Backbone bond lengths (Angstrom), bond angles and torsions (degrees), N, CA, C in turn:
res aa  C-N    CA-C-N  psi(-1)  N-CA   C-N-CA  omega(-1)  CA-C   N-CA-C  phi
1 M - - - 1.459 - - 1.527 111.07 -
2 M 1.341 116.30 -39.45 1.462 120.14 -179.34 1.528 111.36 -66.80
3 I 1.335 116.66 -32.69 1.464 119.60 178.96 1.520 110.21 -66.29
4 A 1.325 116.88 -41.31 1.460 120.57 179.01 1.530 110.39 -63.32
5 I 1.318 116.94 -43.41 1.467 120.32 178.66 1.529 110.05 -63.33
6 F 1.327 116.73 -40.87 1.462 120.93 178.60 1.530 111.29 -60.79
7 F 1.337 117.09 -46.74 1.468 120.40 179.16 1.524 111.48 -63.47
8 W 1.315 117.43 -42.31 1.463 120.21 178.20 1.523 110.52 -63.34
9 W 1.327 117.60 -43.58 1.463 122.41 -178.51 1.536 110.27 -61.11
10 I 1.324 116.99 -47.66 1.469 121.23 179.56 1.527 110.28 -66.01
11 G 1.321 116.86 -44.68 1.468 120.38 -178.40 1.512 112.46 -63.28
12 L 1.320 116.64 -44.42 1.462 119.35 178.96 1.525 111.56 -69.28
13 S 1.320 117.33 -29.51 1.465 119.99 174.73 1.527 110.71 -67.00
14 I 1.331 116.74 -35.02 1.467 120.61 175.46 1.528 110.03 -65.64
15 V 1.325 116.93 -40.33 1.466 120.45 177.93 1.524 110.00 -62.03
16 V 1.328 117.83 -41.26 1.471 121.43 177.76 1.532 109.74 -62.71
17 A 1.324 117.35 -40.78 1.467 120.76 179.41 1.528 111.50 -64.50
18 V 1.318 117.25 -41.89 1.474 120.43 178.09 1.525 110.33 -65.66
19 A 1.332 116.80 -40.81 1.465 120.21 177.78 1.524 110.74 -64.17
20 A 1.326 117.43 -38.26 1.462 120.80 178.17 1.526 110.40 -64.04
21 D 1.317 116.45 -39.84 1.460 120.05 179.07 1.519 111.34 -64.35
22 T 1.311 117.66 -39.22 1.463 120.24 179.59 1.524 111.80 -72.57
23 R 1.319 117.39 -19.38 1.463 121.32 179.09 1.527 112.42 -97.68
24 G 1.336 117.35 10.12 1.457 121.18 174.75 1.521 113.73 82.38
25 R 1.303 118.10 22.96 1.462 122.14 -179.43 1.524 109.72 -117.38
26 S 1.320 116.73 168.55 1.463 122.32 -176.48 1.532 110.49 -73.37
27 P 1.336 117.68 115.83 1.467 118.95 -179.38 1.530 113.36 -67.17
28 I 1.325 117.62 -34.43 1.467 120.04 -179.27 1.526 110.70 -66.86
29 A 1.322 116.71 -44.42 1.462 120.19 179.71 1.533 111.20 -63.60
30 W 1.327 116.71 -40.69 1.465 119.32 -179.70 1.524 111.68 -72.93
31 F 1.334 117.73 -30.73 1.461 120.46 174.80 1.529 110.04 -64.34
32 I 1.333 116.15 -45.76 1.464 120.10 178.81 1.519 110.57 -63.65
33 C 1.323 116.89 -41.52 1.471 121.01 177.29 1.528 110.65 -59.81
34 A 1.322 117.13 -43.75 1.464 120.87 -179.53 1.522 111.49 -68.32
35 I 1.323 117.61 -35.64 1.466 120.88 177.85 1.528 110.23 -66.31
36 I 1.334 116.92 -46.06 1.466 121.00 -174.81 1.525 111.65 -71.11
37 F 1.319 117.29 -50.81 1.461 120.36 -175.03 1.530 111.02 -88.68
38 S 1.322 116.90 -75.18 1.463 122.11 171.79 1.521 107.58 -177.42
39 P 1.330 117.39 149.44 1.459 119.61 178.08 1.526 112.28 -62.57
40 L 1.320 116.97 -35.17 1.460 119.97 179.14 1.521 110.93 -65.01
41 L 1.319 117.43 -47.80 1.454 121.33 179.36 1.522 111.01 -64.06
42 G 1.331 116.41 -43.22 1.465 120.08 178.25 1.516 112.34 -62.74
43 G 1.327 116.76 -42.01 1.465 120.06 179.02 1.519 112.60 -66.55
44 L 1.318 116.71 -40.94 1.468 119.87 178.34 1.528 111.36 -65.55
45 L 1.328 116.44 -41.61 1.463 119.90 177.95 1.527 110.56 -64.64
46 L 1.307 116.71 -40.02 1.464 120.80 178.17 1.525 111.26 -62.31
47 L 1.325 116.60 -41.98 1.462 119.96 178.69 1.519 112.14 -68.46
48 A 1.337 117.07 -28.44 1.462 120.29 -179.41 1.532 112.30 -74.69
49 L 1.331 116.74 -26.64 1.462 120.63 -179.36 1.529 110.47 -81.26
50 P 1.331 117.27 152.36 1.473 119.25 -179.69 1.518 112.38 -67.20
51 N 1.316 114.94 152.02 1.460 122.41 -179.38 1.529 108.80 -80.55
52 L 1.323 116.70 109.64 1.463 120.97 -178.47 1.522 112.17 -77.00
53 A 1.304 117.70 -26.16 1.466 120.71 -178.07 1.525 110.78 -64.41
54 N 1.312 116.77 -37.47 1.469 119.47 -178.54 1.521 111.91 -76.69
55 S 1.316 118.08 -38.03 1.452 120.17 -172.12 1.525 113.26 -75.48
56 F 1.325 118.00 -56.08 1.455 120.23 -174.27 1.520 113.23 -85.20
57 A 1.317 116.25 -52.48 1.461 120.09 -174.22 1.518 111.88 -66.82
58 A 1.319 117.81 -40.54 1.460 120.13 -178.39 1.525 111.03 -65.21
59 G 1.312 116.66 -41.78 1.465 119.63 178.74 1.508 111.96 -64.05
60 R 1.327 117.38 -44.03 1.460 121.10 -179.95 1.526 110.98 -66.44
61 M 1.329 117.12 -43.59 1.460 119.93 -178.04 1.528 111.57 -70.68
62 Y 1.319 116.13 -33.05 1.457 118.36 177.57 1.518 109.91 -63.93
63 L 1.329 115.81 -41.64 1.458 119.34 178.75 1.524 111.26 -65.47
64 E 1.309 118.12 -31.24 1.456 121.48 179.51 1.526 112.24 -86.76
65 G 1.313 117.79 -5.27 1.452 120.96 179.35 1.517 114.08 80.49
66 E 1.326 117.28 21.76 1.454 120.42 -176.97 1.527 111.72 -113.97
67 L 1.297 117.90 30.20 1.458 120.64 -177.39 1.533 111.55 -65.38
68 R 1.316 117.52 -34.26 1.466 120.70 179.88 1.526 111.06 -63.63
69 E 1.322 116.41 -41.51 1.465 120.03 177.92 1.535 110.79 -65.33
70 F 1.301 116.90 -38.89 1.467 121.73 177.43 1.533 110.64 -62.17
71 E 1.308 117.46 -44.39 1.464 121.13 179.11 1.525 111.35 -65.54
72 E 1.323 117.25 -36.78 1.462 120.68 177.86 1.523 110.28 -65.13
73 R 1.320 116.98 -41.48 1.455 120.90 177.86 1.526 111.32 -63.97
74 R 1.321 117.21 -41.29 1.469 120.90 177.47 1.522 111.09 -63.86
75 R 1.328 116.78 -39.18 1.463 120.58 178.95 1.527 110.72 -64.33
76 R 1.327 116.78 -41.72 1.466 120.45 178.55 1.521 111.56 -64.40
77 R 1.323 116.47 -40.62 1.462 119.90 178.85 1.524 111.13 -66.00
78 A 1.313 116.84 -35.69 1.465 119.72 177.34 1.526 110.33 -65.13
79 I 1.317 116.93 -38.72 1.464 120.58 177.55 1.529 109.93 -64.43
80 V 1.329 117.09 -43.02 1.467 121.02 178.08 1.524 110.35 -61.86
81 A 1.330 117.53 -40.02 1.464 120.89 179.01 1.527 110.70 -63.81
82 R 1.314 117.37 -40.25 1.468 120.34 178.12 1.527 111.11 -65.93
83 I 1.324 116.85 -41.82 1.458 120.52 178.49 1.524 110.16 -63.68
84 A 1.339 116.92 -41.73 1.466 120.38 178.40 1.523 110.91 -62.00
85 A 1.325 117.31 -39.03 1.464 120.28 178.72 1.525 110.78 -64.53
86 V 1.322 117.61 -40.92 1.461 121.16 178.72 1.527 110.13 -65.02
87 V 1.336 117.03 -41.22 1.463 120.95 179.02 1.524 110.30 -62.93
88 V 1.332 116.87 -41.07 1.470 120.27 178.82 1.523 110.63 -61.82
89 V 1.306 116.69 -44.75 1.464 120.20 179.57 1.524 110.30 -63.24
90 L 1.312 117.68 -43.99 1.461 120.87 179.92 1.526 111.40 -64.90
91 M 1.338 117.61 -38.63 1.468 120.61 177.36 1.519 110.37 -63.42
92 G 1.316 117.09 -40.63 1.454 120.58 178.35 1.512 112.31 -64.88
93 I 1.333 116.32 -40.81 1.462 120.31 179.30 1.523 110.44 -65.13
94 V 1.329 116.61 -43.85 1.472 120.59 179.70 1.530 110.03 -63.64
95 A 1.334 117.17 -43.72 1.464 119.60 179.01 1.519 111.33 -63.89
96 W 1.313 116.07 -39.83 1.475 120.41 178.97 1.525 110.27 -64.65
97 M 1.350 117.04 -41.08 1.453 120.95 -179.56 1.532 111.37 -67.32
98 M 1.331 117.36 -34.05 1.451 120.13 179.40 1.523 111.00 -69.41
99 L 1.331 116.45 -29.77 1.464 119.88 -178.87 1.517 112.74 -87.32
100 A 1.332 117.04 -20.60 1.468 120.11 -176.72 1.517 112.05 -77.61
């Protein structure tokens, strides 16, 4: 049971780190925050804070004419976040099956 909780905790912390990266924040710092406190608390705090990726980077890139590249990068990060979520779920299922 503890192994399953460990895998879920690490996996969800990775999801928080990927979400932090897509929101213009430091993924390593948010991963450590999620590991120490909890992925749920870290994710909720991340959602409560403003999205820095949209405010600063979008304005600067729009002025430089690179908004399309910015949107492509955001789309790729969203795909990575979805893949990470699927991996976390699969890791939890495998850990649960090993303990059952």
